[in-house]
C-alpha positions in Angstrom: -31.9 -20.1 37.1 -33.7 -23.6 38.1 -31.1 -26.3 37.8 -32.4 -29.2 35.7 -31.2 -32.5 36.7 -30.1 -35.5 34.7 -28.8 -38.9 35.9 -26.8 -40.9 33.5 -27.4 -44.6 34.4 -27.3 -48.1 33.2 -26.5 -51.1 35.6 -24.1 -52.4 33.0 -20.8 -51.4 33.6 -18.6 -50.0 30.6 -21.2 -48.5 28.4 -19.7 -45.0 28.7 -21.5 -43.3 31.2 -18.6 -41.5 32.9 -17.3 -40.5 29.6 -20.9 -39.4 28.4 -21.0 -37.3 31.8 -17.7 -36.0 31.2 -17.9 -34.9 27.6 -21.7 -34.0 27.4 -20.8 -32.0 30.2 -18.0 -30.2 28.9 -19.9 -29.3 25.5 -22.6 -27.6 27.5 -20.2 -25.8 29.5 -18.4 -24.6 26.1 -21.9 -23.5 25.3 -22.0 -20.9 27.8 -24.1 -23.6 30.1 -23.1 -23.5 34.0 -23.0 -27.4 34.5 -22.4 -29.1 37.8 -20.9 -32.8 37.3 -21.6 -35.2 40.5 -19.7 -38.3 40.8 -21.9 -40.9 42.4 -19.6 -43.8 42.0 -17.3 -45.0 44.5 -14.4 -45.6 41.7 -14.2 -42.1 41.2 -13.5 -42.3 37.9 -15.5 -38.9 36.9 -13.5 -37.1 39.4 -9.9 -38.4 37.7 -11.2 -37.9 34.1 -11.8 -34.2 34.8 -8.3 -33.9 36.5 -9.5 -33.5 40.1 -7.9 -36.6 42.0 -4.5 -35.9 40.4 -3.4 -33.4 42.3 -3.5 -35.5 45.4 -0.7 -37.6 46.6 0.0 -41.0 44.7 0.6 -42.4 48.2 -3.0 -41.8 49.4 -4.5 -43.8 46.5 -2.0 -46.5 46.8 -2.6 -46.9 50.4 -6.0 -47.2 49.7 -7.1 -45.0 52.6 -10.5 -44.8 53.6 -10.1 -41.2 54.8 -10.6 -38.9 51.8 -7.9 -35.9 51.6 -10.9 -33.7 50.2 -14.5 -33.2 50.9 -17.0 -35.5 48.7 -20.5 -36.5 48.0 -19.9 -39.3 50.7 -19.6 -36.3 53.2 -22.8 -34.7 51.5 -24.9 -37.9 51.8 -23.7 -39.8 54.9 -22.7 -36.8 57.1 -25.3 -34.2 56.0 -22.5 -31.3 55.3 -23.5 -28.7 53.0 -23.0 -29.4 49.2 -21.8 -25.8 48.7 -18.5 -26.4 50.4 -18.0 -29.6 48.6 -18.3 -28.5 44.7 -15.1 -27.4 42.9 -14.2 -25.7 39.7 -12.8 -27.7 36.9 -10.1 -26.5 34.3 -13.1 -26.0 31.8 -14.8 -22.7 32.4 -18.4 -23.1 33.7 -17.9 -26.7 34.5 -17.6 -27.8 38.4 -17.5 -31.0 39.8 -19.1 -32.6 43.2 -16.1 -35.2 43.5 -16.5 -38.6 44.9 -14.3 -41.2 46.8 -13.6 -44.7 47.6 -15.3 -44.3 51.0 -18.7 -43.9 49.1 -18.2 -47.7 48.9 -19.5 -48.2 52.4 -22.0 -45.3 52.2 -25.2 -47.8 51.2 -24.5 -49.9 54.3 -24.7 -46.8 56.4 -27.5 -45.1 54.8 -30.1 -48.1 55.2 -30.8 -47.0 58.7 -31.3 -43.2 57.7 -34.3 -41.5 57.6 -35.6 -40.8 54.3 -32.6 -42.6 52.6 -33.7 -42.3 49.2 -34.2 -38.7 49.3 -30.6 -37.7 50.7 -28.9 -36.6 47.6 -32.5 -34.3 46.3 -32.5 -32.3 49.6 -28.7 -31.5 49.1 -29.1 -30.7 45.6 -32.3 -28.2 46.2 -29.9 -25.9 48.1 -27.9 -25.4 44.9 -31.1 -25.4 42.5 -30.5 -21.5 41.6 -26.6 -21.8 41.2 -26.2 -24.0 38.1 -28.4 -24.5 35.0 -27.5 -28.4 34.5 -26.5 -31.0 37.0 -25.5 -34.6 35.3 -24.9 -37.3 37.8 -22.8 -40.2 36.9 -24.1 -43.4 38.8 -22.4 -46.4 40.1 -22.8 -49.6 37.7 -25.8 -50.9 40.2 -29.5 -50.2 41.0 -28.5 -50.0 44.7 -29.5 -46.9 47.2 -27.1 -44.3 45.6 -28.6 -44.8 42.2 -31.9 -44.8 43.6 -31.0 -41.5 45.2 -30.0 -40.1 41.9 -33.6 -41.2 40.3 -35.3 -39.4 43.3 -33.4 -36.2 42.8 -33.5 -36.3 38.8 -35.6 -34.7 36.2 -34.5 -36.9 33.5 -33.3 -40.2 33.3 -30.5 -41.0 30.1 -29.5 -44.1 29.5 -26.0 -44.9 27.4 -26.5 -48.0 25.4 -23.1 -49.5 23.7 -23.4 -51.1 20.4 -22.5 -54.7 21.2 -24.0 -58.0 22.2 -26.6 -57.9 24.7 -26.8 -54.0 24.9 -30.8 -54.1 25.7 -30.0 -56.5 28.6 -31.1 -55.3 32.1 -32.7 -52.3 30.7 -36.3 -53.8 31.9 -34.9 -53.9 35.4 -33.5 -50.1 34.9 -36.7 -48.8 33.6 -38.7 -51.1 35.9 -37.0 -49.3 39.0 -37.7 -45.7 36.9 -41.1 -46.6 37.3 -40.7 -47.3 41.1 -39.1 -44.2 41.7 -41.9 -42.2 40.2 -43.7 -43.0 43.3 -41.5 -40.6 45.2 -40.4 -38.5 42.4 -43.3 -38.1 40.0 -41.6 -35.6 37.5 -38.9 -38.1 36.6 -39.1 -38.7 32.7 -36.8 -41.1 30.3 -35.2 -38.6 28.7 -33.1 -39.9 26.1 -30.9 -43.1 25.1 -27.5 -42.5 23.9 -25.7 -45.1 21.5 -22.1 -45.4 22.5 -19.2 -47.1 21.3 -20.4 -47.7 17.7 -18.0 -49.5 15.2 -19.1 -48.7 11.5 -17.2 -51.7 10.2 -19.3 -54.2 12.2 -22.9 -55.3 11.0 -23.6 -55.7 15.0 -23.2 -52.2 15.7 -25.7 -51.3 12.7 -28.2 -53.8 14.1 -28.1 -52.4 17.7 -28.6 -48.8 16.5 -31.9 -50.1 14.5 -33.1 -52.2 17.5 -32.5 -49.4 20.0 -34.1 -47.0 17.3 -37.1 -49.3 16.9 -37.6 -50.0 20.5 -37.0 -46.3 22.1 -38.3 -44.3 19.1 -37.3 -40.5 19.4 -36.3 -41.1 22.9 -32.8 -42.3 21.3 -30.5 -39.6 20.2 -29.7 -39.0 16.6 -26.2 -38.4 17.6 -24.2 -41.8 18.0 -21.0 -41.8 19.9 -18.2 -43.9 18.0 -15.4 -46.3 19.3 -12.8 -43.4 19.5 -9.0 -43.9 20.9 -9.0 -40.5 21.7 -12.3 -40.8 23.7 -10.6 -43.5 25.9 -7.1 -42.2 26.2 -8.5 -38.6 27.4 -9.3 -39.5 31.2 -6.0 -41.1 31.9 -4.6 -37.3 31.4 -7.6 -35.9 33.3 -8.8 -34.1 30.2 -12.2 -33.5 28.2 -12.0 -34.6 24.9 -12.2 -30.9 24.2 -8.8 -30.3 25.8 -7.3 -33.4 24.7 -8.2 -33.7 21.0 -11.1 -31.4 19.8 -11.0 -32.4 16.1 -11.4 -36.2 17.0 -14.6 -38.1 16.3 -15.1 -38.1 19.7 -15.3 -34.6 20.2 -17.3 -34.3 17.1 -20.1 -36.5 18.3 -20.3 -34.9 22.1 -20.7 -31.7 20.2 -23.5 -32.9 18.3 -25.0 -34.6 21.4 -24.9 -31.2 23.2 -26.5 -29.7 20.2 -29.5 -32.1 20.4 -29.6 -32.1 24.4 -29.8 -28.1 24.1 -32.8 -28.4 21.7 -34.8 -31.1 23.5 -34.2 -29.8 27.2 -33.4 -26.0 27.6 
């Protein structure tokens, strides 16, 4: 096994990064691939979206404690602990998680004076390259040191783009950052663009799809993720879309995306 690493990034928030990480990962795991999800966002939405953080006392979260009741990606990057002692299984077979925690919010300040600060995550992931087939990294909505660490470690960048106004805004900056990172990580490629939140009732959605396809050509996946109530409800129950409603349009879309993903990369 030689783990392929995919970073799911867009410095715009609310474009479907976490939803895509959870459900693409779950769809690949259903196909028998051994998948590791890495939550690199201090908000830890990926960790709660697969039901991990729900097991901890609500009081912990309400008190906004900086001390996590579990080991997280923060401990790996900042404290140098082995990633082997951090990843956990999820309720989906073949799907594993490296959780995040609010303490990660301060990590970028702590990393500033660290040696080789851009490649801390890369070094950690090298130790598990034979344990998984695929790693999907969910990034925060910024181009700070955490996202730079993810890009430095990755083979492929996947960009979710929502089918709404200003969809392409800021993408030049992300692609520019990717080109700079190629100085540290020459093998990094723009692997794919994923269209999300498509609403077939609006002309705007259709015109965004056309714009993205004309700009990114075959880099844009054929599969399009629709706006879907079930997709937005599932994370609050700590479930993937396949556990929550596997007949929904959201589930069908992520199954279709996973098929394309396998064909393109594996």
